[in-house]
Structure formats: structure tokens, C-alpha cells
C-alpha positions in Angstrom: 11.8 -8.5 24.5 12.9 -6.1 21.5 14.2 -2.8 22.2 12.6 -1.7 18.9 9.5 -2.2 16.8 8.7 -0.8 13.9 4.9 -0.7 12.0 4.8 0.3 8.9 7.4 -0.9 6.1 6.9 2.8 4.1 9.8 4.7 3.9 9.5 6.1 7.4 9.9 2.6 8.6 12.3 1.5 7.0 14.3 4.4 6.9 13.7 4.0 10.6 14.6 0.4 10.4 18.1 1.3 8.7 19.4 3.9 11.2 18.0 1.7 14.4 20.1 -1.6 12.9 23.4 0.5 12.7 22.8 2.1 16.1 22.2 -2.2 17.0 19.1 -2.0 18.1 18.1 -4.9 16.2 14.6 -3.5 15.0 11.6 -5.7 13.9 9.8 -4.6 11.0 5.8 -5.4 10.8 5.4 -5.0 7.4 2.2 -5.7 6.7 0.7 -9.3 5.2 -0.5 -7.4 1.6 0.5 -3.8 1.3 4.3 -4.3 2.0 6.3 -0.4 0.8 3.6 1.5 1.1 2.0 4.1 -1.3 4.9 4.1 -3.6 4.3 0.6 -4.5 1.5 2.0 -5.8 3.1 4.0 -8.2 5.1 4.6 -10.9 8.3 6.5 -12.1 9.7 8.3 -8.6 11.6 11.5 -10.8 12.2 13.4 -7.4 14.1 11.1 -4.8 17.5 12.2 -4.3 19.9 9.5 -5.6 18.1 8.9 -8.7 18.6 11.5 -11.8 17.1 9.3 -14.2 13.9 9.0 -11.9 13.0 5.0 -10.5 10.2 3.1 -10.4 8.4 3.2 -6.9 8.3 -0.7 -6.4 11.9 -0.7 -7.3 12.8 2.4 -5.0 10.9 0.8 -2.2 12.8 -2.7 -2.7 16.4 -1.0 -2.4 15.3 1.3 0.8 14.3 -2.3 2.1 17.5 -4.4 0.9 19.4 -1.5 2.6 17.2 -2.1 6.1 17.5 -5.4 6.0 21.5 -5.7 5.1 22.4 -3.9 8.5 20.0 -6.5 10.1 16.5 -5.2 10.1 13.9 -8.3 10.4 11.0 -8.1 8.8 7.4 -9.6 9.5 5.1 -10.0 7.0 2.1 -9.9 9.1 -0.7 -7.4 10.4 -0.9 -5.7 13.3 -4.5 -6.2 15.3 -3.6 -4.4 18.4 -1.5 -2.7 20.6 -1.1 -1.1 24.3 1.5 1.4 24.5 1.2 2.9 27.7 3.3 1.1 30.1 7.2 0.6 30.4 6.2 -2.7 28.1 4.3 -2.1 25.0 2.4 -4.9 23.2 2.1 -5.6 19.7 -0.7 -8.0 19.0 -0.2 -9.4 15.3 -2.4 -11.2 12.9 -1.6 -14.8 13.7 -2.8 -14.3 17.5 0.8 -13.9 18.8 1.8 -10.7 20.9 5.2 -8.8 20.8 7.1 -7.0 23.6 9.1 -3.9 23.1 10.9 -1.0 24.8 9.9 1.2 22.6 7.7 1.7 19.4 7.8 3.6 16.0 4.1 4.2 14.2 4.8 4.9 10.5 1.7 3.3 9.4 1.2 6.2 6.4 -2.1 7.0 5.3 -4.8 5.4 3.0 -6.4 6.2 0.1 -9.4 8.3 0.7 -12.6 7.1 -0.7 -15.1 8.7 -2.7 -18.5 8.1 0.1 -20.7 6.8 -2.5 -23.3 4.1 -1.5 -22.0 1.5 -4.5 -18.4 2.3 -3.8 -17.6 -0.9 -2.2 -19.9 -2.9 -4.1 -18.3 -2.0 -7.2 -15.0 -1.5 -5.9 -12.7 -4.1 -8.0 -15.6 -4.2 -10.4 -14.4 -0.8 -12.5 -13.8 1.3 -9.5 -9.8 1.4 -8.9 -6.9 3.3 -6.2 -4.4 2.1 -8.1 -3.8 2.3 -12.0 -0.5 1.1 -12.3 -2.0 -2.2 -11.0 -5.3 -2.3 -12.6 -4.9 -0.1 -16.0 -4.7 -3.0 -18.4 -7.6 -4.4 -17.5 -9.5 -1.2 -19.7 -8.0 -1.4 -22.8 -9.1 0.7 -25.1 -12.3 2.0 -23.1 -13.1 5.3 -21.5 -12.2 5.6 -17.7 -12.3 8.5 -15.2 -9.9 9.7 -12.5 -11.5 11.8 -9.8 -8.9 14.3 -8.4 -6.7 17.2 -9.3 -3.4 17.0 -7.6 0.0 15.1 -8.4 -1.0 11.7 -7.8 -4.6 12.2 -10.1 -2.5 13.1 -13.2 -0.1 10.3 -12.8 -2.6 7.9 -13.1 -4.3 9.7 -16.0 -0.8 10.0 -17.7 -0.3 5.9 -16.7 -3.9 5.1 -17.9 -3.2 6.6 -21.4 -1.4 3.8 -22.1 -4.5 0.9 -22.1 -7.6 3.3 -22.2 -9.3 5.2 -25.4 -10.2 8.3 -23.6 -9.1 9.5 -20.1 -12.0 12.2 -18.3 -10.2 13.8 -15.3 -12.8 15.0 -13.1 -12.2 17.5 -10.7 -14.5 19.2 -8.5 -12.6 23.0 -9.3 -11.6 25.0 -12.5 -7.8 24.3 -11.6 -5.1 21.9 -11.2 -3.8 21.0 -7.0 -0.7 19.6 -9.1 2.6 21.0 -9.6 3.1 22.5 -13.1 5.3 20.0 -14.9 2.5 17.1 -14.3 -0.1 19.6 -15.3 1.7 20.3 -18.4 2.3 16.8 -19.2 -1.9 16.1 -19.2 -2.6 19.1 -20.9 -0.3 18.0 -24.3 -1.8 14.4 -23.9 -4.4 14.2 -26.4 -5.8 10.9 -24.5 -7.1 13.4 -21.6 -9.7 15.2 -21.1 -10.7 17.4 -18.3 -14.4 18.1 -16.6 -13.9 21.2 -14.6 -16.5 22.3 -11.3 -17.6 18.7 -11.5 -18.4 16.1 -8.7 -18.9 12.2 -8.7 -22.7 12.2 -7.5 -23.0 8.3 -7.8 -21.5 5.3 -9.8 -23.7 3.7 -12.4 -23.6 -0.2 -13.1 -25.2 -3.3 -12.0 -22.6 -5.8 -11.8 -19.1 -3.3 -13.1 -18.9 -0.1 -13.8 -21.2 1.8 -16.6 -20.6 5.6 -16.0 -20.7 8.1 -13.2 -23.2 10.9 -12.3 -22.0 14.1 -12.0 -22.5 17.6 -10.3 -21.6 20.5 -11.5 -20.8 22.5 -8.6 -21.8 25.9 -10.1 -25.1 25.3 -12.3 -26.1 22.1 -10.0 -26.7 20.4 -13.9 -26.4 16.9 -13.7 -24.9 14.7 -16.1 -23.4 11.0 -17.0 -20.3 10.2 -18.1 -20.0 6.7 -19.6 -17.2 4.7 -18.4 -16.0 1.7 -17.5 -13.7 2.6 -14.9 -13.2 4.7 -12.2 -9.2 5.6 -10.5 -9.9 7.6 -7.2 -7.0 10.3 -6.3 -8.6 12.6 -4.1 -6.3 12.6 -1.0 -5.4 10.2 1.6 -6.3 10.3 5.4 -3.4 9.1 8.2 -4.1 5.3 8.9 -4.3 5.7 13.2 -6.8 3.4 13.5 -4.7 1.2 16.0 -3.7 4.0 18.3 -6.7 6.7 18.2 -7.8 5.6 21.5 -4.1 5.8 23.0 -2.1 8.4 21.1 -2.7 12.2 20.8 -3.8 13.9 17.4 -3.7 16.8 15.7 -6.9 18.6 14.4 -5.9 17.2 10.9 -6.3 13.8 12.4 -2.5 13.5 12.7 -0.6 11.9 15.7 0.5 14.5 17.4 4.5 14.9 18.1 6.4 17.4 20.0 8.1 20.0 17.7 10.1 18.6 15.3 10.9 15.2 16.9 9.1 12.1 16.6 7.9 11.6 20.2 4.1 10.9 21.3 2.8 11.6 24.3 3.6 8.5 25.7 7.1 7.5 26.4 8.8 5.4 24.4 6.2 5.9 21.3 7.2 7.5 18.5 5.9 8.1 14.7 6.7 9.3 11.9 6.2 9.7 8.2 2.7 10.0 6.7 0.6 9.9 9.5 1.8 12.7 11.4 2.3 14.7 8.2 -0.7 16.4 7.0 0.8 18.6 4.6 4.2 17.3 2.7 3.5 13.9 2.1 6.6 13.0 0.2 8.4 10.0 0.0 11.9 12.4 1.0 10.2 14.0 3.8 8.8 10.4 5.2 12.3 8.7 4.8 13.8 11.9 6.9 11.1 11.2 9.3 12.0 7.7 9.8 15.4 8.8 10.5 14.4 11.2 13.2 12.4 8.6 14.8 15.1 6.0 15.3 17.4 8.7 17.0 15.1 9.8 19.0 14.2 5.9 20.0 17.7 5.1 20.4 18.2 8.5 23.0 15.3 7.1 24.5 16.4 4.0 25.4 20.2 4.8 26.0 18.8 7.6 28.8 16.9 4.2 30.4 18.2 2.3 32.9 16.6 -0.8 32.0 18.6 -0.2 28.3 19.6 -3.9 27.2 22.3 -4.1 24.8 21.3 -6.1 21.7 24.6 -7.7 22.0 23.8 -9.2 25.3 20.3 -9.2 25.2 18.1 -11.8 24.7 16.5 -11.9 21.3 13.0 -12.9 20.8 11.8 -16.5 20.2 12.4 -17.3 16.4 9.6 -16.4 14.2 7.3 -19.0 13.2 7.8 -20.1 9.9 4.7 -18.7 8.1 6.4 -15.2 9.5 10.1 -15.7 8.2 9.8 -14.8 4.5 7.3 -12.2 4.1 6.3 -8.5 5.0 3.7 -5.7 5.2 2.7 -2.8 7.5 -0.8 -2.4 9.3 -4.0 -4.0 9.2 -6.1 -2.0 7.3 -9.2 -2.9 6.3 -9.8 -1.9 2.4 -6.1 -2.8 1.8 -5.2 -5.7 4.1 -8.9 -7.7 4.1 -9.0 -11.3 3.4 -8.6 -12.3 -0.2 -11.5 -13.0 -2.4 -11.3 -16.9 -2.8 -13.2 -18.9 -5.7 -13.7 -21.9 -8.1 -13.4 -21.9 -11.7 -11.2 -21.1 -14.5 -10.8 -25.0 -14.5 -9.9 -24.3 -18.6 -6.6 -22.7 -17.0 -6.1 -25.1 -14.5 -2.4 -26.6 -14.6 0.2 -28.5 -12.8 1.5 -25.2 -12.1 0.3 -22.0 -10.1 -0.5 -19.2 -12.9 0.8 -15.8 -11.2 -1.5 -12.9 -13.4 -0.1 -9.7 -12.2 2.1 -6.9 -13.6 5.8 -5.3 -13.0 4.6 -1.9 -12.1 1.9 -3.5 -9.4 3.8 -4.0 -5.6 1.2 -6.9 -4.7 2.3 -8.5 -7.8 5.9 -8.3 -6.8 5.0 -9.7 -3.0 3.5 -12.7 -4.1 6.6 -13.5 -6.8 8.9 -13.8 -4.2 6.9 -15.5 -1.4 6.2 -18.4 -4.3 10.0 -18.1 -5.4 11.5 -18.1 -1.3 9.1 -21.1 -0.8 10.7 -22.9 -4.0 7.1 -23.6 -5.7 7.0 -23.6 -9.3 4.7 -20.9 -11.1 3.8 -19.2 -14.3 3.8 -15.6 -14.2 1.8 -13.9 -16.8 2.0 -10.3 -17.2 -1.7 -8.4 -17.9 0.0 -5.6 -18.9 1.7 -6.9 -21.7 -0.9 -9.4 -22.9 -4.1 -8.4 -23.7 -5.6 -11.9 -24.0 -4.3 -12.6 -20.3 -6.0 -9.5 -19.1 -9.2 -10.8 -20.4 -8.5 -14.6 -18.5 -7.6 -12.7 -14.9 -11.0 -10.8 -15.1 -12.6 -13.4 -16.2 -11.3 -15.7 -13.3 -11.8 -13.9 -10.6 -14.9 -11.7 -12.0 -12.9 -8.5 -10.8 -9.9 -6.0 -12.0 -7.8 -6.4 -9.7 -4.4 -8.4 -9.4 -2.5 -10.2 -8.2 -4.5 -13.2 -9.1 -3.0 -16.3 -8.4 -5.0 -19.6 -9.9 -3.7 -23.2 -8.3 -3.2 -26.5 -10.0 -7.0 -27.3 -8.9 -8.9 -24.3 -10.5 -9.5 -22.4 -7.4 -8.3 -18.7 -6.9 -7.1 -16.1 -4.8 -7.1 -12.3 -5.6 -5.0 -10.2 -4.2 -4.1 -12.6 -1.2 -1.9 -12.5 1.6 1.0 -14.6 2.3 -1.2 -16.4 4.8 -3.6 -16.9 2.7 -1.2 -18.3 -0.2 0.7 -20.6 2.0 -2.6 -22.1 3.6 -3.9 -23.0 0.4 -0.5 -24.4 -0.9 0.1 -26.6 2.2 -4.2 -27.6 1.7 -2.6 -28.7 -1.9 0.5 -30.2 -0.6 2.9 -28.1 -2.7 4.8 -27.1 0.8 
């Protein structure tokens, strides 16, 4: 029985873990098998997080926040939560590996997921030209024209990053003014590679096996046009990840988890929520972190008020985690992010006695895979596709997709965006562990 389990590994989850660990609550963080670190690991430079006057890369910031939580004793499990039972005094959390955890309190810090366009061909061409992460996939579009859909800070950040690779970046926005901050607008307007298509919505994605263009509709005149692009990066907002709890916790009209006033308390005793999953308005890394601190303090006070409170100094700790779960991190099971990795064979020309990982320094999932292989003491070669145009082409040829990381095994088989469990299973099947 745990005093506290935290579901989520973004700024809210790991900040809650730091506060809870310092309060001797021995928190267990269910990070995720794939999406570790939240949306910040998919961003480039973060300029407005306190303490970093020169800015900090999103993946680097999340590594620092996680290391701080671990320094005080927080435990991390790199698995997905598939179901929860939050109604009783004892909360139950079911993991993807079939194990059930029990806890006296739970903090839900599951964040928000990228919003999709909702078009018929979106799923079919996902990873074949449609992306939600320029820092991960931008290098596949060297000297090609691409589009970014959206008008906020996230959209302009994607567009500015893509100018490192693309020959031209078209920003498609449904209004005639941007929602982005003034500083981001100034940077985008000043970049010769960026053009703006105003008052337009995406009515279709063209292409058979990969993206070949967009069908746009003018929201004022109704006129339709075709925009020839090889890639589409969607940045139209986020939706709170509530699928685990939507039938158990009260929600707001905006679809976020409802909390009481400025606290993190939900409608169920012993259940708290923090971060973007409760915030329909601000959705900043710093506000998420502050929300995580509030949740940890609320959980600590709740436990202190319970006659059944067991100090972690004397309470029996839960059994040791299986080896397959020990060195990993993540958040929750989200179909579009935490889905099974794509498997395949081929790339025999690149077969090697070592594993090859095609990735990028700005890619959080790539860092997670590198860390896992390093922790497992498995020899591998890391190839940065953002620095090597030929490597980017090889990764795309092997996988048939525009996603990373691509892990190529000695037998020529490969994984695209694999979870830690999938990589470990393949290593054991190949007798490399």
C-alpha cells in the first residue's frame, strides 16, 4: 500500500513528486511507457521558465525536474495506466503490465493531448507527412515545403523551428489575426521562409501513401484551393487527458477535472488533480509546476488528517517492482501517443552487430530510448537525423514513416517510436540481454 501515487510525468507530476518526497510520503510516479516528460519534451527553447535567463531546451528542463524529484526519493515507473478505481478509501491503479497498485491518495497529473484536425485521412497519413512535433520530425522535410496549422505560440514555434530544414513554411490560420504572443509574431513575420495563409481551414489532406498537399477552404469567401506541401504540422491546441477518470471525477464545462477553489481537491476524498488536466486557460509549464506543488501539499494534509495514516518510515513499502519496470518513465495510456510501436523488417543493408537508433537531440522519446539502452548496458550506435541528411533518408526508407526514434536491430528488424517494454522484449528475443 502506497501513501501516494502520481499519474503523470510533466511539470505538474514531477513537481508534486518533489514536494511529496521531501514530506517523506515516498511517492510513486507512473510516468508512461512512451510519453515521458509531457508536452515539454516536444518543444525547443523555453524562454519563460524561472531560473533560466538564457532559456532552456524543453527536454533538458524536464530532465532537470525529474532528476530533482528522484534526488529526494521519488520512484518512477515507466508504464501506462490502463484503469483506475478511485471511489473507495483504497485507490487502485491498473498498469499496462497487469499489475495493480494500491494507494491512500492519488494525484492525477495527466496533462493534455494534441488536438487533431478531425479529417478522414488524418489517421491514415499520420507519420507519413502529418505530425504534431516539428522538433521530432522536421528533419525529414529538408528542402521541402511544409504547412503549420494554427495561430498560437505553439504553431509559430513549430514554424520557426521548421525553417531550419524546410524551403518554405506556410502557416494556415482560420482567422486574420494571430493568437500568439507579440514576440513570437515578430519573429515569424521577420522570417523570410514563413508565409501566412489567413482565414483558411484545412478541409482535406491529399496523398495516397504520403502527404502531397492540403485542401484549404477560405472561411470568408468559401473559395477552395490546393496547397502543395510534403508535410503538415498540426498545432491547434490541446484536449485534457481525462479518459481514465471521466466517469469517476466531476468535470468542468471545458472538459477539465473540476477542483475545489484554488485547491487540487476533486469530488472524491483522497484524489487530487494538477496541471493542464485542470487548467483550460493558462497551460504554462510554470503554472503546471505550481499546481503540482499545491496537489502534493493537499495530499500531505489529507494523509495527516487520516487516523490510518502510516508514516513511510515505518509503513511496509510495496513489493519491489519487476526488473522490466525499474528503469523507465512515462504518463498514461493515450491511444494516439502511447499506442503500440510500429514493427517491421527490412533495412538489411543497415544490419549491424550493434543496434542503431535514428533520432534527434530535441526529441524526448529519442532521449528516453537512448537512456534505456544505456541503462541496460546494450551497445548501440546513435545517429542524429537532424545533423545527417542521408541518415534521415535512411530512417524514412527503413520505417516508411516520418517519425523517430527508429530502432534498428542486428537482425534487420525495427521499431518506430517503441515503448521501453517493446524494446526490452525484442532485446530478450534476440538474446541481447
